[in-house]
C-alpha positions in Angstrom: -0.5 14.1 -0.1 2.1 15.3 -2.6 5.7 14.1 -2.5 6.5 17.4 -4.3 5.2 19.2 -1.2 7.5 17.2 1.0 10.7 17.5 -1.1 9.9 20.6 -3.0 10.0 21.2 -6.7 10.4 18.5 -9.4 10.6 14.8 -8.8 11.3 13.9 -12.5 14.7 12.6 -11.4 13.2 10.2 -8.9 14.1 7.4 -11.2 16.8 4.9 -12.0 19.4 6.1 -14.5 18.6 3.3 -16.9 15.2 4.7 -17.5 16.8 7.9 -18.8 19.4 6.0 -20.9 16.6 3.9 -22.5 14.7 7.1 -23.1 17.7 8.5 -24.8 17.9 5.4 -27.0 14.2 5.6 -28.0 14.7 9.3 -28.9 17.8 8.6 -30.9 16.2 5.8 -32.8 13.2 8.0 -33.7 10.6 5.8 -31.9 10.0 7.9 -28.8 6.4 8.5 -29.7 5.6 4.9 -30.6 2.6 3.7 -28.5 3.2 1.0 -25.9 1.4 -0.5 -22.9 3.0 -1.3 -19.5 1.3 -3.1 -16.6 2.3 -2.8 -12.9 1.7 -6.1 -11.1 3.1 -8.2 -8.3 4.0 -11.9 -8.4 3.0 -13.1 -4.9 0.7 -11.7 -2.2 2.8 -10.4 0.7 3.3 -12.0 4.1 2.5 -15.5 2.8 -1.1 -14.3 2.6 -3.8 -14.6 0.1 -4.4 -11.0 -1.0 -3.1 -7.4 -1.1 -4.8 -4.0 -0.7 -4.0 -1.6 -3.5 -2.7 1.7 -2.3 -0.6 4.6 -3.5 -2.8 5.1 -6.6 -3.7 8.7 -5.8 -0.1 9.5 -4.8 1.1 8.1 -8.1 -1.5 10.2 -10.0 -0.3 13.3 -8.2 3.2 12.5 -9.3 2.2 12.1 -12.9 0.2 15.3 -12.9 3.3 17.2 -11.9 5.8 15.3 -14.1 8.2 17.9 -15.5 11.9 18.2 -16.1 13.0 21.6 -14.8 15.9 23.6 -16.0 17.8 22.5 -12.9 17.0 18.8 -13.7 18.3 19.2 -17.2 21.4 21.1 -16.1 22.2 18.2 -13.7 21.7 15.6 -16.4 24.1 17.6 -18.6 26.9 17.0 -16.1 26.7 13.2 -16.3 29.4 11.5 -18.3 29.7 8.0 -19.9 32.5 5.5 -19.5 34.7 7.5 -21.9 34.3 10.7 -20.0 32.1 12.3 -22.6 28.6 13.7 -21.9 26.2 10.9 -21.4 23.2 12.7 -23.0 23.1 14.7 -26.2 22.0 18.3 -26.0 19.1 17.6 -28.4 17.8 14.9 -26.0 18.1 17.2 -23.0 16.2 19.9 -24.9 13.5 17.2 -25.6 13.2 16.4 -21.9 12.9 20.1 -21.0 9.8 20.4 -23.2 8.3 17.0 -22.3 4.8 16.8 -20.9 3.2 13.5 -19.8 0.5 12.6 -22.3 -0.1 8.9 -21.5 -3.4 7.4 -20.5 -3.3 5.6 -17.1 -5.9 3.1 -15.9 -5.9 1.8 -12.3 -7.8 -0.4 -9.9 -9.7 1.5 -7.2 -7.5 2.4 -4.3 -8.4 0.1 -1.4 -9.4 -2.8 -3.7 -8.3 -6.3 -2.8 -5.9 -7.4 -5.6 -4.1 -10.6 -6.4 -0.9 -11.9 -8.0 -0.3 -11.1 -11.7 -3.3 -8.6 -11.9 -2.5 -5.2 -13.3 -2.9 -2.6 -10.5 -2.0 0.1 -13.0 -1.9 0.2 -16.8 0.1 3.0 -18.6 -0.6 3.5 -22.3 1.1 6.1 -24.5 4.4 7.1 -26.1 7.1 4.4 -25.2 9.6 7.0 -23.9 7.1 8.5 -21.4 5.7 5.2 -20.3 9.2 3.9 -19.7 10.4 7.0 -17.8 7.7 6.6 -15.0 8.4 2.9 -14.3 10.6 3.4 -11.2 8.5 6.2 -9.5 5.3 4.3 -10.0 6.8 1.2 -8.5 8.2 3.0 -5.5 5.0 4.9 -4.8 2.6 1.9 -5.2 4.8 -1.0 -4.0 5.3 0.4 -0.5 1.8 1.7 0.1 0.3 -1.5 -1.1 2.5 -3.4 1.2 1.7 -1.3 4.3 -2.0 -1.2 3.5 -2.0 -5.0 3.4 -0.1 -5.3 6.6 -2.6 -2.9 8.3 -5.5 -4.9 7.0 -4.1 -8.1 8.5 -3.6 -6.4 11.9 -7.0 -4.7 11.9 -8.6 -8.0 10.9 -7.3 -9.7 14.0 -7.6 -6.9 16.6 -10.7 -6.7 18.7 -10.8 -2.9 18.9 -9.3 0.0 17.0 -5.7 0.0 15.8 -3.6 3.1 16.0 -0.6 3.5 13.8 2.4 4.6 15.9 5.3 4.0 13.6 6.7 7.4 12.5 9.8 7.2 14.7 10.7 3.8 13.1 9.7 4.7 9.6 12.3 4.9 6.7 12.5 8.7 6.4 10.0 11.5 6.0 8.1 10.0 3.1 8.2 6.5 4.6 6.4 7.9 7.6 3.7 9.9 5.8 3.1 7.2 3.2 2.9 4.6 5.9 0.3 6.6 7.8 -1.7 7.0 4.6 -1.6 3.3 3.6 -2.2 2.1 7.1 -5.4 4.2 7.3 -6.6 2.7 4.0 -5.9 -0.7 5.3 -8.0 -0.3 8.5 -6.0 1.7 11.1 -8.3 4.1 12.9 -5.8 6.9 13.5 -2.1 7.8 13.5 0.4 9.5 15.8 1.8 11.3 12.8 0.7 14.9 13.0 2.0 15.8 9.5 -0.1 13.0 8.0 -3.0 14.4 9.9 -2.5 17.8 8.4 -1.8 16.7 4.8 -4.3 13.9 4.6 -7.0 14.5 7.2 -6.3 11.3 9.1 -7.4 11.4 12.8 -4.4 11.8 15.1 -4.0 10.3 18.6 -1.4 10.3 21.3 -0.7 11.3 24.9 2.7 11.3 26.5 6.0 9.3 26.6 8.0 7.8 29.5 10.2 10.9 29.5 7.3 12.9 30.8 7.0 10.7 33.8 10.8 10.5 34.3 11.1 14.3 34.2 8.9 14.7 37.2 9.7 13.9 40.8 7.4 10.9 40.8 4.7 9.3 38.6 1.8 10.7 40.5 3.1 14.2 40.1 3.6 13.6 36.4 0.0 12.4 35.9 -1.4 15.3 37.9 0.6 17.9 35.9 -0.4 16.3 32.6 -4.1 16.3 33.8 -3.8 20.0 34.6 -2.5 20.8 31.1 -4.7 18.5 29.0 -7.7 17.3 31.1 -9.6 16.0 28.1 -6.7 13.9 26.8 -5.7 11.7 29.7 -4.6 8.3 28.7 -1.7 7.7 31.1 1.4 5.5 30.2 1.7 3.4 33.4 4.7 1.2 32.9 7.6 3.6 33.5 8.4 2.1 36.9 5.8 -0.4 38.2 2.9 -1.1 36.0 0.2 -1.9 38.5 1.3 0.9 40.8 1.0 3.2 37.7 -2.6 2.0 37.2 -3.3 2.9 40.8 -1.8 6.4 40.3 -3.9 6.8 37.1 -7.0 5.9 39.1 -6.1 8.5 41.8 -5.7 11.2 39.2 -8.8 10.0 37.4 -10.9 10.6 40.5 -9.4 14.1 40.7 -10.3 14.7 37.1 -13.8 13.6 37.6 -14.2 16.0 40.5 -13.3 18.8 38.1 -15.8 17.6 35.5 -13.5 15.5 33.3 -13.0 11.8 32.8 -10.1 9.5 32.7 -9.8 8.3 29.0 -7.6 5.3 29.8 -4.1 3.8 30.4 -1.4 2.5 28.1 0.7 -0.6 28.6 4.0 -0.7 26.7 5.9 -3.5 28.2 5.7 -6.8 30.1 3.1 -9.5 29.9 0.4 -7.5 28.1 -2.3 -10.2 28.5 -1.8 -10.6 32.3 -1.2 -7.0 33.0 -4.3 -5.9 31.0 -6.5 -8.4 33.0 -5.1 -7.0 36.3 -5.4 -3.4 35.1 -9.0 -4.0 34.1 -9.9 -5.3 37.5 -8.2 -2.3 39.2 -9.9 0.2 36.9 -13.3 -1.4 37.3 -13.0 -1.5 41.1 -11.8 2.1 41.1 -15.0 3.2 39.4 -13.6 3.5 35.8 -15.2 0.6 33.8 -15.2 2.7 30.7 -11.5 3.7 30.8 -9.8 2.2 27.8 -6.7 0.0 28.0 -4.3 0.7 25.2 -1.4 -1.7 24.4 1.7 -1.2 22.4 5.2 -2.8 22.3 6.4 -4.2 18.9 3.0 -5.7 18.0 1.9 -7.3 14.8 -1.1 -9.5 13.8 0.4 -12.7 15.2 1.3 -11.3 18.6 -2.0 -9.5 18.9 -3.8 -12.8 18.2 -1.7 -14.6 20.8 -2.3 -12.0 23.4 -6.1 -12.0 22.8 -6.1 -15.8 22.9 -4.8 -15.5 26.5 -7.9 -13.5 27.5 -6.4 -10.0 27.4 -8.6 -7.1 28.2 -7.1 -4.7 25.7 -9.4 -2.2 24.0 -7.1 -0.3 21.6 -3.9 -1.4 19.9 -0.9 0.9 19.1 1.2 -0.7 16.4 4.4 0.9 15.1 7.6 -0.7 14.0 6.3 -3.9 12.6 3.6 -2.1 10.6 5.4 0.8 9.0 8.5 -1.3 8.2 6.5 -4.3 7.1 8.9 -6.1 9.4 8.4 -9.7 8.2 8.5 -8.8 4.4 10.0 -5.4 3.7 9.2 -5.2 0.0 6.2 -6.2 -2.2 8.2 -7.1 -5.2 6.0 -5.4 -7.7 7.1 -5.2 -11.4 6.4 -3.1 -14.4 6.4 -5.0 -17.7 5.7 -4.2 -21.3 2.6 -6.0 -22.6 2.3 -4.6 -26.1 3.6 -2.0 -28.5 2.9 -0.6 -31.9 5.1 -1.8 -34.8 6.3 0.5 -37.6 3.0 0.0 -39.4 0.9 1.0 -36.4 -0.2 -2.5 -35.6 -0.2 -3.9 -32.0 2.5 -6.4 -31.3 2.1 -8.4 -28.1 5.3 -9.0 -26.2 6.3 -11.4 -23.4 9.1 -11.7 -20.9 10.3 -15.3 -20.5 11.9 -16.9 -17.5 13.0 -20.3 -16.3 10.6 -19.6 -13.4 6.9 -19.8 -14.7 6.0 -17.2 -12.0 8.1 -14.6 -13.8 6.7 -15.1 -17.3 4.7 -12.0 -18.1 1.2 -11.8 -19.7 0.9 -10.2 -23.1 -1.6 -7.7 -24.4 -3.5 -4.6 -23.3 -4.8 -6.2 -20.1 -7.9 -5.6 -18.0 -9.2 -7.5 -14.9 -12.8 -8.6 -14.6 -14.0 -9.4 -11.1 -16.9 -11.9 -10.7 -19.3 -11.8 -7.8 -21.9 -14.2 -6.6 -24.2 -12.4 -4.1 -22.0 -10.7 -1.6 -18.9 -12.8 -2.3 -16.2 -12.5 -4.8 -15.7 -15.7 -6.7 -12.9 -15.1 -9.1 -11.0 -12.7 -11.5 -10.4 -13.0 -15.2 -7.4 -11.2 -16.8 -8.3 -10.4 -20.4 -7.1 -8.3 -23.3 -9.2 -5.2 -23.6 -8.4 -4.9 -27.4 -10.1 -8.3 -27.9 -12.8 -8.3 -25.2 -13.6 -10.8 -22.6 -14.6 -14.1 -24.2 -17.8 -15.9 -23.0 -18.4 -18.3 -21.4 -16.0 -16.9 -18.8 -13.3 -19.4 -18.1 -10.0 -19.3 -16.2 -6.8 -20.7 -17.6 -3.5 -21.1 -15.7 -5.3 -20.7 -12.4 -3.6 -21.4 -9.0 -5.3 -24.7 -8.7 -3.6 -28.0 -7.9 -5.4 -29.8 -10.7 -4.7 -27.0 -13.3 -8.2 -27.4 -14.6 -10.2 -24.9 -16.6 -12.7 -23.4 -14.1 -16.2 -22.3 -15.2 -17.3 -19.6 -12.8 -20.9 -19.1 -11.8 -21.6 -15.4 -11.1 -24.3 -12.8 -11.2 -22.2 -9.7 -11.4 -19.0 -8.6 -13.1 -16.9 -5.5 -12.6 -13.9 -4.4 -14.7 -11.4 -3.1 -12.1 -9.2 -0.8 -14.2 -10.7 2.6 -14.8 -9.1 5.7 -16.4 -7.5 8.0 -13.9 -5.6 10.0 -16.5 -6.7 10.5 -20.1 -3.8 11.5 -22.4 -2.2 13.4 -19.6 -5.4 14.9 -18.2 -6.0 13.7 -14.6 -9.5 12.6 -13.4 -10.8 13.4 -9.9 -10.3 10.4 -7.7 -12.3 9.3 -4.7 -10.9 10.6 -1.4 -9.0 8.7 1.3 -12.2 7.8 3.2 -13.5 6.2 0.0 -10.4 4.2 -0.4 -10.6 3.1 3.2 -14.3 2.1 2.8 -13.4 0.2 -0.4 -10.8 -1.9 1.5 -13.3 -2.7 4.2 -16.0 -3.6 1.7 -13.7 -5.8 -0.4 -12.3 -7.6 2.6 -15.9 -8.4 3.7 -16.6 -9.9 0.3 -13.5 -12.1 0.3 -13.7 -15.6 1.6 -12.4 -16.2 5.1 -10.4 -19.0 3.7 -8.5 -16.6 1.5 -8.0 -14.1 4.3 -6.6 -16.6 6.9 -2.9 -16.3 7.7 -1.9 -19.9 7.7 -2.1 -21.6 4.3 -4.7 -19.3 2.8 -6.8 -20.8 0.0 -5.7 -19.2 -3.3 -8.3 -16.9 -4.8 -9.1 -17.9 -8.4 -7.3 -15.6 -10.8 -6.8 -16.8 -14.4 -6.4 -15.8 -18.0 -9.1 -15.4 -20.5 -9.0 -17.9 -23.4 -7.5 -15.4 -25.8 -4.7 -14.2 -23.5 -3.9 -17.8 -22.5 -3.6 -18.9 -26.1 -1.6 -15.8 -27.1 0.8 -16.4 -24.2 1.4 -20.0 -25.2 2.0 -18.9 -28.8 4.6 -16.3 -27.8 6.3 -18.7 -25.4 6.6 -21.3 -28.1 7.8 -18.8 -30.7 10.4 -17.3 -28.4 11.8 -20.6 -27.4 11.9 -21.9 -30.9 13.9 -18.8 -31.9 16.4 -19.3 -29.1 16.6 -23.1 -29.2 
């Protein structure tokens, strides 16, 4: 999927104004080409959970491949004025933007990978002006899809049966709908109702009819019969327009007529009421009517918690349609990802590690040119090490600053290690990424290798993620130095 395809033309102005004012400052100071490294991370896993699913990587790469300031973009920027009513940007800077081409190197975790707080999902290395300009678009593209992929994985983890993403009508705009469908598919949804997402991304599409179809006809039975005449191979009837159990009986009647014509009733959908009890009664009616294989689909403002509760009541639901609470990430509508500078070249060309301080330890950034090494024991992940790729990962592997109540240094036993960040764009030249099916498969594989204790919804056990000895020591040095300067 390309956001350019949806909106048409350039998306270089899909950014906050302060990115452009900082870019103008770098240009004016003559340091626009100075090399720098930024990392895109998040500070807490969403939904009070223990993990997130990385998504939006391919979308972000597509954005970077097309990054250009068009003549129209530059003409618009020329109309902006400062607080004194003068042009905000100099003509020379605007001319620079018109000729600008993205030449950074970008490294990213595999799309679909399980990821954790403070780990770089994306690393951008190159001229400071360019790396700064893409902060906002990268955050908006990756924050949202990672959030939705994570929500979908939680729902799919609970549901006994396929989950269909039904959220387009409640999504935040065109891109919100398409991006949600993409991310939900990565996270584990089996299909979407969003036909545009099906066309653009190849996601399976599913759907039958709405209440309005039934209401348009003289009665429910006539509505089902007319639909069966038009689409005999796609008959999952919505049965709760008037009386749910009577709707099931009408579906059975039309199902028998379909069978006589060589077709089969696919199922029924419940969209209101006591879904657990109604599904039990509907199952009994369908079985007695000769349709033991007809599926019962349930929808109605579902999420992982409600699905679990319904299943705990003995529900006989085969397929779950989840919309609003998935695509809006209803219980946490933002991931809170950040994009922070980790290092930059000084005037002599030497790397200078940098750090962002805060009164909240959670918001103190990690310095360096960071990489993540994932450790595995057999078919289970056991911990991640954040290290500086300019200095290497120090052995023996230890974790500092881990999310452990005792704050101990943890020696990890492992038999396999994988560096998560790989190059997806080399000095502006994009690599070929695995397709959407591969991202979906990666998510399923990673979740299977993650401890059930970390995946649980209530008080998940923190997955061990810590700093390599060098990064830990460098961080402490920079904290001490910064605080002594500002004491």
